[in-house]
C-alpha positions as CSV (number, residue, x, y, z in Angstrom):
1,V,-30.3,89.7,-56.4
2,R,-33.9,88.5,-57.9
3,G,-37.1,90.2,-58.1
4,V,-39.5,92.3,-60.1
5,G,-39.4,96.2,-60.0
6,L,-38.7,97.5,-56.5
7,L,-39.7,94.2,-55.0
8,C,-36.5,92.3,-54.8
9,G,-34.5,89.9,-52.6
10,I,-30.8,89.7,-51.9
11,A,-30.0,86.0,-51.5
12,F,-26.9,85.2,-49.5
13,R,-25.2,81.9,-49.9
14,A,-22.4,80.1,-48.3
15,P,-19.2,81.8,-49.2
16,K,-16.5,80.1,-51.3
17,S,-13.6,81.2,-49.1
18,L,-12.9,78.8,-46.2
19,K,-12.5,81.8,-43.8
20,L,-15.8,83.3,-44.5
21,R,-17.6,79.9,-44.8
22,L,-16.6,79.1,-41.1
23,G,-18.6,82.2,-40.0
24,W,-21.6,81.3,-42.2
25,E,-21.6,77.7,-40.9
26,T,-21.3,78.6,-37.3
27,F,-24.4,80.9,-37.6
28,A,-26.3,78.1,-39.4
29,K,-25.6,75.8,-36.5
30,I,-26.7,78.4,-34.0
31,H,-30.1,79.0,-35.6
32,S,-31.2,79.0,-39.3
33,G,-32.1,82.7,-38.9
34,A,-29.0,83.7,-37.0
35,F,-27.2,85.0,-40.1
36,G,-30.3,87.1,-41.3
37,H,-30.7,88.6,-37.9
38,L,-27.1,89.7,-38.0
39,I,-27.7,91.3,-41.4
40,V,-30.9,93.0,-40.2
41,S,-29.6,94.2,-36.8
42,S,-26.4,95.5,-38.3
43,L,-28.2,97.5,-41.0
44,F,-30.5,99.0,-38.4
45,S,-27.8,99.8,-35.8
46,R,-25.2,101.1,-38.3
47,E,-27.2,102.6,-41.0
48,N,-30.8,103.2,-39.5
49,L,-32.2,100.9,-42.4
50,L,-35.1,99.0,-41.3
51,T,-35.1,95.8,-43.2
52,Q,-36.3,92.1,-42.7
53,M,-35.5,88.7,-44.0
54,C,-38.0,87.0,-46.4
55,G,-40.3,84.7,-44.5
56,N,-38.8,81.3,-44.0
57,Q,-35.9,82.2,-46.3
58,H,-33.6,83.1,-43.6
59,S,-30.7,83.9,-46.1
60,V,-32.8,86.4,-48.3
61,L,-33.0,90.0,-47.3
62,K,-36.3,91.5,-48.4
63,V,-36.1,94.8,-50.4
64,A,-39.6,96.3,-50.5
65,P,-39.4,100.0,-50.6
66,P,-42.5,102.2,-50.7
67,L,-43.7,103.5,-54.1
68,V,-42.6,107.0,-53.1
69,V,-38.9,106.1,-52.5
70,T,-36.4,108.6,-53.9
71,E,-33.4,107.8,-55.8
72,A,-31.3,109.1,-52.9
73,Q,-32.9,106.7,-50.5
74,I,-32.2,103.8,-52.9
75,D,-28.6,104.8,-53.1
76,R,-28.3,105.0,-49.3
77,F,-29.7,101.5,-49.0
78,V,-27.5,100.0,-51.6
79,D,-24.5,101.7,-50.1
80,G,-25.4,100.4,-46.6
81,V,-25.8,96.8,-47.8
82,G,-22.5,97.0,-49.9
83,G,-20.7,98.4,-46.9
84,L,-21.9,95.6,-44.8
85,I,-20.9,92.9,-47.1
86,E,-17.4,94.6,-47.7
87,E,-17.0,94.5,-43.9
88,M,-18.0,90.9,-43.7
89,H,-15.3,90.0,-46.4
90,A,-12.7,92.4,-44.7
91,G,-12.5,91.2,-41.1
92,A,-14.0,89.5,-38.0
93,A,-15.6,92.6,-36.4
94,I,-19.1,91.9,-37.9
95,W,-18.8,88.2,-37.1
96,K,-18.0,89.0,-33.5
97,H,-21.1,91.3,-33.3
98,G,-23.0,88.3,-34.5
99,L,-21.8,85.9,-31.9
100,S,-22.5,88.5,-29.3
101,L,-26.1,88.6,-30.5
102,A,-26.2,84.8,-30.4
103,Q,-24.8,84.7,-26.9
104,R,-27.6,87.3,-25.7
105,A,-30.4,85.1,-27.3
106,L,-29.0,81.9,-25.8
107,R,-28.9,83.7,-22.3
108,H,-32.5,84.6,-22.7
109,S,-33.7,81.4,-24.0
110,I,-32.6,79.6,-20.8
């Protein structure tokens, strides 16, 4: 995590474990923004958290809450992101969700 004040970015990088790195590299081959889309869409569909990736940095989640954000809202965001990361490390469900997103994107691009 890097940033100043409430304007931060959560930078994701290739995992060290082979099992997780395979998922990461698969998404990188599909499209450079596929992993970021997986993060953003999962946070929205599961937690109702509207987020976005950082411009051309498809592996950096932008954290830019409004100035009137409450501590409870920040806690909710942190819990949502933490839960998603735990799920990525725990099993294949989130990766399957990502592959279904990629399949839909490919069908619509043809």
